[in-house]
C-alpha positions as CSV (number, residue, x, y, z in Angstrom):
1,X,67.0,-1.2,-92.4
2,X,64.2,-3.4,-93.8
3,X,60.9,-1.7,-93.9
4,X,57.9,-3.1,-92.0
5,X,55.4,-4.3,-94.6
6,X,52.2,-5.8,-93.2
7,X,50.3,-8.2,-95.4
8,X,46.7,-7.1,-95.7
9,X,43.6,-9.0,-96.5
10,X,41.7,-7.4,-99.3
11,X,38.5,-5.8,-98.1
12,X,37.2,-4.8,-101.5
13,X,36.8,-8.3,-103.0
14,X,33.7,-9.0,-101.0
15,X,32.0,-5.8,-102.2
16,X,32.6,-6.5,-105.8
17,X,29.3,-7.1,-107.7
18,X,28.9,-10.5,-109.2
19,X,29.3,-10.7,-113.0
20,X,25.8,-10.9,-114.5
21,X,26.6,-10.2,-118.1
22,X,29.0,-11.7,-120.6
23,X,31.1,-8.6,-120.7
24,X,31.5,-8.8,-116.9
25,X,33.5,-12.0,-117.3
26,X,37.3,-12.0,-117.4
27,X,38.9,-12.0,-120.8
28,X,40.2,-15.6,-120.5
29,X,36.8,-16.9,-119.8
30,X,35.4,-14.8,-122.6
31,X,38.0,-16.3,-124.9
32,X,36.8,-19.7,-123.9
33,X,33.3,-18.8,-125.1
34,X,34.8,-17.4,-128.4
35,X,36.5,-20.7,-129.0
36,X,33.4,-22.7,-127.9
37,X,31.3,-20.9,-130.4
38,X,33.9,-21.5,-133.1
39,X,33.9,-25.2,-132.4
40,X,30.1,-25.3,-132.3
41,X,30.0,-23.5,-135.7
42,X,32.4,-26.0,-137.2
43,X,30.5,-29.0,-135.9
44,X,27.3,-27.5,-137.2
45,X,28.8,-27.0,-140.7
46,X,30.2,-30.5,-140.7
47,X,27.0,-32.2,-139.4
48,X,24.9,-30.2,-141.9
49,X,27.1,-31.3,-144.8
50,X,27.0,-34.9,-143.7
51,X,23.2,-34.8,-143.3
52,X,22.8,-33.2,-146.7
53,X,25.0,-35.8,-148.4
54,X,23.3,-38.7,-146.6
55,X,19.9,-37.4,-147.7
56,X,21.1,-37.0,-151.3
57,X,22.7,-40.4,-151.5
58,X,19.7,-42.1,-149.9
59,X,17.4,-40.6,-152.5
60,X,19.6,-41.6,-155.3
61,X,19.7,-45.1,-154.0
62,X,15.9,-45.2,-153.6
63,X,15.2,-43.7,-157.0
64,X,17.7,-45.8,-158.8
65,X,19.2,-43.0,-160.9
66,X,21.5,-40.1,-160.4
67,X,19.9,-36.7,-159.8
68,X,20.5,-33.5,-157.7
69,X,18.4,-32.4,-154.8
70,X,15.9,-29.6,-155.4
71,X,17.5,-26.2,-155.9
72,X,15.9,-24.8,-152.8
73,X,17.5,-27.5,-150.7
74,X,20.9,-26.8,-152.3
75,X,20.6,-23.1,-151.6
76,X,19.6,-23.5,-148.0
77,X,22.4,-26.0,-147.4
78,X,25.0,-23.7,-149.0
79,X,23.9,-20.6,-147.0
80,X,23.7,-22.5,-143.7
81,X,27.2,-24.0,-144.1
82,X,28.7,-20.8,-145.3
83,X,27.2,-18.8,-142.4
84,X,28.5,-21.4,-139.9
85,X,32.0,-21.2,-141.4
86,X,31.8,-17.4,-141.2
87,X,30.9,-17.6,-137.6
88,X,33.8,-19.9,-136.9
89,X,36.2,-17.6,-138.7
90,X,34.9,-14.5,-137.0
91,X,35.2,-16.1,-133.5
92,X,38.8,-17.2,-134.2
93,X,39.7,-13.6,-135.2
94,X,38.0,-12.2,-132.1
95,X,37.5,-8.8,-133.7
96,X,34.5,-7.8,-131.6
97,X,33.8,-6.7,-128.0
98,X,32.0,-8.8,-125.5
99,X,28.5,-7.2,-126.1
100,X,28.8,-7.8,-129.8
101,X,29.8,-11.4,-129.2
102,X,26.8,-12.2,-127.0
103,X,24.4,-10.8,-129.7
104,X,26.2,-12.6,-132.4
105,X,26.1,-15.9,-130.6
106,X,22.4,-15.7,-129.9
107,X,21.8,-14.8,-133.5
108,X,23.7,-17.9,-134.6
109,X,21.6,-20.1,-132.3
110,X,18.4,-18.8,-133.9
111,X,19.6,-18.7,-137.5
112,X,21.2,-22.1,-137.2
113,X,18.0,-23.6,-135.9
114,X,16.2,-22.0,-138.8
115,X,18.5,-23.7,-141.3
116,X,17.9,-27.1,-139.6
117,X,14.2,-26.6,-139.6
118,X,14.0,-25.5,-143.3
119,X,15.9,-28.5,-144.5
120,X,14.3,-31.1,-142.2
121,X,10.6,-30.3,-142.8
122,X,8.2,-30.1,-145.7
123,X,4.5,-31.0,-145.7
124,X,4.8,-31.7,-149.4
125,X,7.0,-34.7,-148.6
126,X,4.5,-37.5,-147.9
127,X,7.2,-39.7,-146.3
128,X,7.7,-37.0,-143.6
129,X,4.1,-36.9,-142.5
130,X,4.2,-40.3,-140.8
131,X,7.8,-39.6,-139.6
132,X,6.8,-36.5,-137.7
133,X,3.3,-37.5,-136.6
134,X,4.8,-39.0,-133.4
135,X,6.4,-37.2,-130.5
136,X,10.1,-37.1,-131.2
137,X,12.9,-34.7,-130.5
138,X,13.8,-32.6,-133.6
139,X,17.4,-32.0,-134.5
140,X,16.7,-28.4,-133.5
141,X,16.1,-29.6,-130.0
142,X,19.5,-31.2,-129.9
143,X,21.1,-28.0,-131.2
144,X,19.4,-25.9,-128.6
145,X,20.5,-28.2,-125.8
146,X,24.1,-28.5,-127.0
147,X,24.7,-24.8,-127.6
148,X,24.8,-23.4,-124.0
149,X,27.0,-26.3,-122.9
150,X,29.9,-25.0,-125.0
151,X,29.2,-21.2,-125.1
152,X,29.0,-19.5,-121.7
153,X,26.2,-16.9,-121.9
154,X,23.9,-15.4,-119.3
155,X,20.9,-17.7,-118.8
156,X,18.3,-15.1,-119.6
157,X,19.9,-14.4,-122.9
158,X,20.1,-18.1,-123.7
159,X,16.4,-18.5,-122.7
160,X,15.2,-15.9,-125.2
161,X,17.5,-17.1,-127.9
162,X,16.4,-20.7,-127.4
163,X,12.7,-19.7,-127.5
164,X,13.5,-18.0,-130.8
165,X,15.3,-21.1,-132.0
166,X,12.4,-23.3,-130.9
167,X,9.9,-21.0,-132.7
168,X,11.5,-21.9,-136.0
169,X,10.0,-25.3,-135.9
170,X,6.3,-24.4,-135.9
171,X,7.1,-21.3,-138.1
172,X,8.6,-23.5,-140.8
173,X,5.8,-26.1,-140.5
174,X,3.1,-23.4,-140.8
175,X,4.9,-21.6,-143.7
176,X,5.3,-24.9,-145.5
177,X,1.6,-25.7,-145.1
178,X,0.6,-22.3,-146.5
179,X,3.0,-22.6,-149.4
180,X,2.6,-26.2,-150.3
181,X,-0.6,-27.1,-148.7
182,X,-1.2,-30.1,-146.4
183,X,-1.2,-33.6,-148.0
184,X,-4.4,-35.7,-147.6
185,X,-2.5,-38.1,-145.3
186,X,-2.3,-35.4,-142.7
187,X,-6.0,-35.1,-142.5
188,X,-7.6,-32.2,-140.5
189,X,-5.3,-32.6,-137.6
190,X,-2.2,-31.0,-139.1
191,X,-2.3,-28.3,-136.3
192,X,-2.1,-31.0,-133.7
193,X,0.9,-32.4,-135.6
194,X,2.6,-29.0,-135.3
195,X,1.9,-28.8,-131.6
196,X,3.0,-32.4,-130.9
197,X,6.2,-31.8,-132.9
198,X,7.0,-28.5,-131.2
199,X,6.4,-29.7,-127.6
200,X,9.7,-31.7,-127.3
201,X,11.7,-28.7,-128.6
202,X,10.2,-26.5,-125.9
203,X,11.3,-29.1,-123.4
204,X,14.8,-28.8,-124.8
205,X,14.5,-25.0,-124.2
206,X,14.1,-25.7,-120.5
207,X,17.0,-28.1,-120.5
208,X,19.1,-25.5,-122.3
209,X,18.2,-22.8,-119.7
210,X,19.3,-25.1,-116.8
211,X,22.5,-25.9,-118.6
212,X,23.2,-22.2,-119.3
213,X,22.6,-21.4,-115.7
214,X,25.1,-23.9,-114.5
215,X,27.8,-23.1,-117.1
216,X,27.5,-19.4,-116.7
217,X,27.7,-19.5,-113.0
218,X,30.8,-21.7,-113.2
219,X,32.3,-19.1,-115.6
220,X,31.2,-16.3,-113.2
221,X,32.9,-18.1,-110.2
222,X,36.1,-18.4,-112.3
223,X,36.0,-14.7,-113.0
224,X,35.4,-13.8,-109.4
225,X,38.4,-16.0,-108.5
226,X,40.5,-14.0,-111.0
227,X,39.6,-10.7,-109.3
228,X,42.1,-9.5,-106.9
229,X,41.3,-6.3,-105.1
230,X,40.7,-3.7,-107.7
231,X,42.4,-5.8,-110.4
232,X,40.8,-8.3,-112.8
233,X,43.1,-11.0,-114.1
234,X,43.0,-11.2,-117.8
235,X,45.6,-13.5,-119.4
236,X,48.3,-15.7,-117.9
237,X,51.6,-14.5,-119.2
238,X,54.1,-16.6,-117.2
239,X,54.3,-19.5,-114.9
240,X,57.0,-21.2,-112.8
241,X,57.9,-22.8,-109.5
242,X,57.2,-19.7,-107.6
243,X,53.7,-19.0,-108.9
244,X,52.0,-17.4,-111.9
245,X,52.0,-14.0,-113.6
246,X,48.9,-12.5,-115.1
247,X,48.1,-9.5,-117.2
248,X,45.5,-7.5,-115.2
249,X,43.3,-4.5,-115.5
250,X,42.3,-2.0,-112.8
251,X,38.5,-1.8,-112.5
252,X,38.5,2.0,-112.7
253,X,41.9,3.0,-114.3
254,X,42.9,2.2,-117.8
255,X,46.4,1.3,-116.6
256,X,47.3,-2.4,-117.3
257,X,49.4,-4.2,-114.8
258,X,51.1,-7.5,-114.1
259,X,49.9,-9.6,-111.1
260,X,52.2,-12.2,-109.6
261,X,50.4,-14.6,-107.4
262,X,51.0,-17.8,-105.5
263,X,48.3,-20.2,-104.3
264,X,49.1,-22.1,-101.0
265,X,47.6,-25.4,-102.4
266,X,50.1,-25.3,-105.3
267,X,52.9,-25.4,-102.8
268,X,51.5,-28.0,-100.5
269,X,51.4,-30.5,-103.3
270,X,55.2,-30.7,-103.5
271,X,56.3,-30.0,-100.0
272,X,55.6,-30.1,-96.3
273,X,54.1,-27.2,-94.4
274,X,57.5,-25.9,-93.5
275,X,58.4,-25.4,-97.1
276,X,55.1,-23.8,-97.8
277,X,55.7,-21.3,-95.0
278,X,59.2,-20.7,-96.4
279,X,57.9,-20.0,-99.9
280,X,55.2,-17.7,-98.6
281,X,57.8,-15.8,-96.6
282,X,59.9,-15.5,-99.7
283,X,57.0,-14.2,-101.6
284,X,56.3,-11.6,-98.9
285,X,59.9,-10.7,-98.8
286,X,59.9,-10.0,-102.6
287,X,57.0,-7.6,-102.3
288,X,58.6,-5.9,-99.3
289,X,61.9,-5.4,-101.2
290,X,60.3,-4.3,-104.4
291,X,58.2,-1.7,-102.5
292,X,61.4,-0.2,-101.0
293,X,63.2,0.5,-104.2
294,X,62.9,3.8,-106.0
295,X,65.4,3.4,-108.9
296,X,63.6,3.9,-112.2
297,X,65.3,0.7,-113.3
298,X,63.6,-1.4,-110.7
299,X,60.2,-2.9,-111.3
300,X,57.5,-0.8,-109.7
301,X,55.1,-2.2,-107.2
302,X,51.4,-1.0,-107.2
303,X,49.7,-3.2,-104.6
304,X,50.0,-6.3,-102.4
305,X,47.5,-8.4,-100.6
306,X,45.7,-11.7,-100.0
307,X,42.8,-12.8,-102.2
308,X,39.6,-14.4,-100.7
309,X,40.8,-17.9,-101.6
310,X,44.1,-17.4,-99.7
311,X,46.3,-16.6,-102.7
312,X,49.0,-14.1,-102.1
313,X,49.5,-11.5,-104.8
314,X,51.2,-8.3,-105.7
315,X,50.6,-6.0,-108.6
316,X,53.4,-4.4,-110.6
317,X,53.8,-2.4,-113.8
318,X,53.3,-4.3,-117.0
319,X,56.4,-4.3,-119.2
320,X,56.5,-4.6,-123.0
321,X,59.7,-6.1,-124.4
322,X,62.2,-8.9,-123.8
323,X,64.3,-10.2,-121.0
324,X,68.0,-10.3,-121.8
325,X,68.0,-14.1,-121.9
326,X,65.3,-14.2,-124.6
327,X,66.8,-11.2,-126.5
328,X,70.2,-12.9,-126.9
329,X,68.7,-16.3,-127.7
330,X,66.5,-14.7,-130.5
331,X,69.0,-12.1,-131.9
332,X,72.4,-13.2,-130.8
333,X,75.1,-11.3,-128.9
334,X,74.6,-7.5,-128.7
335,X,77.1,-4.8,-129.7
336,X,79.4,-3.6,-126.9
337,X,77.8,-0.2,-126.6
338,X,74.4,-1.8,-126.1
339,X,75.7,-4.2,-123.5
340,X,77.2,-1.3,-121.6
341,X,73.9,0.5,-121.8
342,X,72.1,-2.5,-120.2
343,X,74.8,-3.1,-117.6
344,X,74.8,0.6,-116.5
345,X,71.1,0.6,-116.0
346,X,71.2,-2.6,-114.0
347,X,74.0,-1.1,-111.8
348,X,71.6,1.8,-111.0
349,X,68.9,-0.6,-109.7
350,X,71.4,-2.7,-107.8
351,X,73.1,0.3,-106.3
352,X,69.7,1.5,-105.0
353,X,69.1,-1.9,-103.5
354,X,72.5,-2.2,-101.9
355,X,72.2,1.3,-100.5
356,X,69.1,0.1,-98.7
357,X,70.9,-2.9,-97.3
358,X,69.4,-5.4,-99.8
359,X,71.1,-8.0,-102.0
360,X,69.3,-9.3,-105.0
361,X,71.1,-12.7,-105.1
362,X,69.5,-13.8,-108.3
363,X,70.8,-11.4,-110.9
364,X,70.7,-13.1,-114.3
365,X,69.6,-12.3,-117.9
366,X,66.1,-13.6,-117.3
367,X,65.7,-11.1,-114.5
368,X,66.8,-8.0,-116.5
369,X,64.3,-6.7,-118.9
370,X,64.6,-4.3,-121.8
371,X,61.3,-2.6,-122.5
372,X,59.4,0.2,-124.2
373,X,58.6,3.1,-121.9
374,X,56.5,5.7,-123.6
375,X,58.6,6.7,-126.7
376,X,61.8,5.5,-125.0
377,X,63.1,2.1,-126.1
378,X,65.6,-0.2,-124.4
379,X,64.6,1.1,-121.0
380,X,66.0,-1.5,-118.5
381,X,64.2,-2.9,-115.5
382,X,65.5,-5.4,-112.9
383,X,62.9,-7.9,-111.9
384,X,62.3,-10.7,-109.3
385,X,63.6,-9.8,-105.9
386,X,62.4,-13.1,-104.6
387,X,65.7,-14.2,-103.2
388,X,66.5,-10.8,-101.7
389,X,68.3,-10.8,-98.4
390,X,69.0,-7.9,-96.0
391,X,72.6,-7.6,-95.0
392,X,71.3,-6.1,-91.7
393,X,69.9,-9.5,-90.7
394,X,73.0,-11.4,-89.5
395,X,71.0,-14.1,-87.8
396,X,69.5,-15.4,-91.0
397,X,71.3,-17.9,-93.2
398,X,71.2,-18.3,-96.9
399,X,68.9,-21.3,-96.8
400,X,66.2,-19.7,-94.6
401,X,64.3,-18.3,-97.5
402,X,64.9,-21.0,-100.0
403,X,64.1,-24.3,-98.2
404,X,66.0,-26.8,-96.2
405,X,69.4,-27.7,-97.7
406,X,68.7,-25.6,-100.7
407,X,71.1,-23.1,-102.3
408,X,69.7,-19.8,-103.2
409,X,70.3,-18.4,-106.7
410,X,70.9,-19.7,-110.2
411,X,74.0,-21.9,-110.6
412,X,75.2,-20.2,-113.8
413,X,75.3,-16.8,-112.0
414,X,76.3,-17.6,-108.5
415,X,79.4,-16.0,-106.9
416,X,81.9,-18.4,-105.3
417,X,81.2,-17.1,-101.8
418,X,77.5,-18.0,-102.2
419,X,78.6,-21.6,-103.2
420,X,81.1,-22.2,-100.5
421,X,79.7,-20.1,-97.7
422,X,83.2,-19.3,-96.6
423,X,82.8,-15.5,-96.9
424,X,80.0,-13.1,-96.1
425,X,77.6,-12.5,-99.0
426,X,77.1,-8.8,-99.8
427,X,76.5,-6.6,-102.8
428,X,79.6,-7.9,-104.5
429,X,77.8,-11.2,-105.1
430,X,75.4,-9.3,-107.3
431,X,78.4,-7.7,-109.1
432,X,79.7,-11.1,-109.8
433,X,76.4,-12.2,-111.3
434,X,76.2,-9.0,-113.3
435,X,79.6,-9.9,-114.8
436,X,78.1,-13.2,-115.8
437,X,75.2,-11.3,-117.5
438,X,77.8,-9.1,-119.4
439,X,79.5,-12.3,-120.5
440,X,76.2,-13.6,-121.8
441,X,75.4,-10.4,-123.6
442,X,78.7,-10.3,-125.5
443,X,79.1,-14.0,-126.3
444,X,75.7,-15.6,-126.1
445,X,77.2,-18.2,-123.8
446,X,77.4,-18.9,-120.1
447,X,80.7,-18.2,-118.4
448,X,80.8,-21.9,-117.3
449,X,78.8,-24.8,-118.6
450,X,78.5,-28.3,-117.3
451,X,76.4,-31.4,-117.3
452,X,74.9,-30.7,-113.8
453,X,74.4,-27.7,-111.6
454,X,77.0,-29.0,-109.2
455,X,79.6,-29.1,-112.0
456,X,78.8,-25.5,-112.9
457,X,79.1,-24.4,-109.2
458,X,82.5,-26.1,-108.9
459,X,83.8,-24.2,-111.9
460,X,82.6,-20.9,-110.5
461,X,84.7,-21.7,-107.4
462,X,87.9,-23.1,-109.0
463,X,88.2,-22.2,-112.7
464,X,89.1,-18.9,-114.4
465,X,86.6,-17.7,-117.0
466,X,87.6,-18.1,-120.6
467,X,88.4,-14.9,-122.5
468,X,85.4,-13.1,-123.9
469,X,87.0,-12.3,-127.3
470,X,87.8,-16.0,-127.8
471,X,84.2,-16.9,-127.6
472,X,82.5,-14.2,-129.7
473,X,82.7,-12.7,-133.2
474,X,81.6,-9.2,-132.2
475,X,84.2,-6.6,-131.4
476,X,84.8,-6.3,-127.7
477,X,86.9,-3.4,-126.5
478,X,89.7,-4.5,-124.2
479,X,88.5,-2.2,-121.4
480,X,85.0,-3.8,-121.5
481,X,86.5,-7.3,-121.3
482,X,88.7,-6.1,-118.4
483,X,85.6,-4.8,-116.5
484,X,83.6,-8.0,-117.0
485,X,86.5,-10.1,-115.8
486,X,87.0,-7.8,-112.8
487,X,83.4,-8.5,-111.9
488,X,84.1,-12.3,-112.2
489,X,87.0,-12.3,-109.7
490,X,86.9,-15.2,-107.3
491,X,87.8,-13.0,-104.3
492,X,85.1,-10.4,-103.6
493,X,87.9,-7.9,-102.6
494,X,89.2,-8.0,-106.2
495,X,85.8,-6.9,-107.7
496,X,84.6,-3.4,-108.0
497,X,83.7,-2.1,-104.6
498,X,80.1,-1.3,-105.3
499,X,77.4,-1.3,-108.0
500,X,77.6,2.5,-108.0
501,X,81.4,2.4,-108.7
502,X,80.8,-0.2,-111.4
503,X,78.1,1.9,-113.0
504,X,80.5,4.9,-113.0
505,X,83.2,2.7,-114.7
506,X,80.6,1.7,-117.4
507,X,79.7,5.3,-117.9
508,X,83.4,6.2,-118.5
509,X,83.7,3.4,-120.9
510,X,80.4,4.4,-122.8
511,X,82.0,7.8,-123.5
512,X,84.7,6.0,-125.6
513,X,82.3,3.8,-127.5
514,X,79.8,4.6,-130.3
515,X,76.7,6.0,-128.6
516,X,73.7,3.6,-128.2
517,X,71.2,6.3,-129.0
518,X,67.4,6.3,-129.0
519,X,67.4,6.3,-132.8
520,X,69.5,3.1,-132.9
521,X,67.3,1.5,-130.2
522,X,64.1,2.5,-132.0
523,X,65.4,1.1,-135.2
524,X,66.3,-2.2,-133.6
525,X,62.8,-2.5,-132.1
526,X,61.2,-1.6,-135.4
527,X,63.2,-4.3,-137.1
528,X,63.2,-7.1,-134.5
529,X,60.0,-6.5,-132.5
530,X,57.7,-4.8,-135.1
531,X,54.4,-5.7,-133.3
532,X,55.6,-4.3,-130.0
533,X,57.0,-1.2,-131.8
534,X,53.7,-0.5,-133.6
535,X,51.4,-1.4,-130.7
536,X,49.8,1.2,-128.5
537,X,51.2,1.3,-125.0
538,X,48.1,-0.4,-123.5
539,X,47.8,-2.8,-126.4
540,X,48.2,-6.5,-126.5
541,X,51.7,-7.8,-126.0
542,X,53.4,-9.9,-128.6
543,X,54.6,-12.5,-126.1
544,X,55.0,-13.1,-122.4
545,X,56.9,-10.2,-120.9
546,X,58.5,-12.3,-118.1
547,X,58.1,-15.5,-116.3
548,X,58.1,-16.4,-112.7
549,X,61.4,-17.5,-111.4
550,X,61.5,-20.1,-108.7
């Protein structure tokens, strides 16, 4: 009997403190600042080089002969450009934590301003005295204004860094006066010139503070929107018609998690209110079904709720590995003993679901995942119970959870009775789909293929599946092919009675095959997924662990 599972509105979100520091922002927003600083550094280096070349060529044209700029100018230019390129490289590598980044970004703002000021001012240059004797905005001012627009940092940090950057203008002018003296053209009012020249830059500091305030608060709002209950969304790792999947981190625990969420507005764009309600019911049903399952080979549910913006979400364990669709696409058909290993584990998950009166109805390679669990490799998890149906609810039709006139499931893996509706749909429909999965694992091909979903469905109803051994180069034991074809029988009565019975049959077959041991599995992972093999369990995944099916 289906469990009662009440959707709760999260009560913790409103009590969360607002992010007030850069390291309080979510990782995706932080990454945007990393990329923004890298872009700013590249633009700085390019603009500095162009300004240097323009100054050099202009002086050559004015003097009428070829010569190099003074050594001091060349050194300052080389150091400024090299430092900017280092900043860009360092940001792309993202080898620091958030606190280090904030300090590094503010340092670059000040040092970059110093580089601009040094090259753009010199009392000894008589032509510059008249140029800078009027109120104008220095290039440093432009740099100060532009910086917080592309790098999200707390406003107070930007203010202090901008003041430091603005201070480079009078500092360089004063130092130049002490070293080179003030030319007669400047008269006794050179201090007035310094003040008049620095004032516009200070105005730019105020503009930068306002810009930083707006940009950081937008980034903070985004981070708050990505906080669901006790979990902070980090990186989007999958998307589909049903919603999104994010990598998340618990605010207190070190345990990473996967958050699947669906926003009502994303549904209303493509359908009427009835379809939105149907999709939300399907999402709730998936959480209910997943919470009921206790098989170690079913995805584990941690939490479920509604965010402040109305988004439904549930939190599950984060898996490291490959779904069977990607695995075969990347590495080809698997050995018979490994295919049996995968199928036995899937049978355990389905047997648990069927025992609780639930039918998965969307068993396919993309919903079966082989992952690393501690030091165990090739541990199988069955995912996405979004189309689950309780056999104890006779009043509900197949289309009630999938939309008007829609057929639930994936065409390449649908049992004939699901297509025609002429027979009751029970756990043997999942067995048929699992037979299709076995066929895929051994051949790398679908049982039936066609130019349209309808053509494929017709073949599932009317045509016999081709022999497995005729479509693969790997060695397939006759008993394994016999079991897979038994699962693909058109009449449900001709298939194995239950997933439990099928799992027992695969166990008997496994005893006659070379063992798929942990040593073999670990060797395969070390060879084919070296980054995942070498990474710590809570480390960064090599690729998206699974996508949302819809």
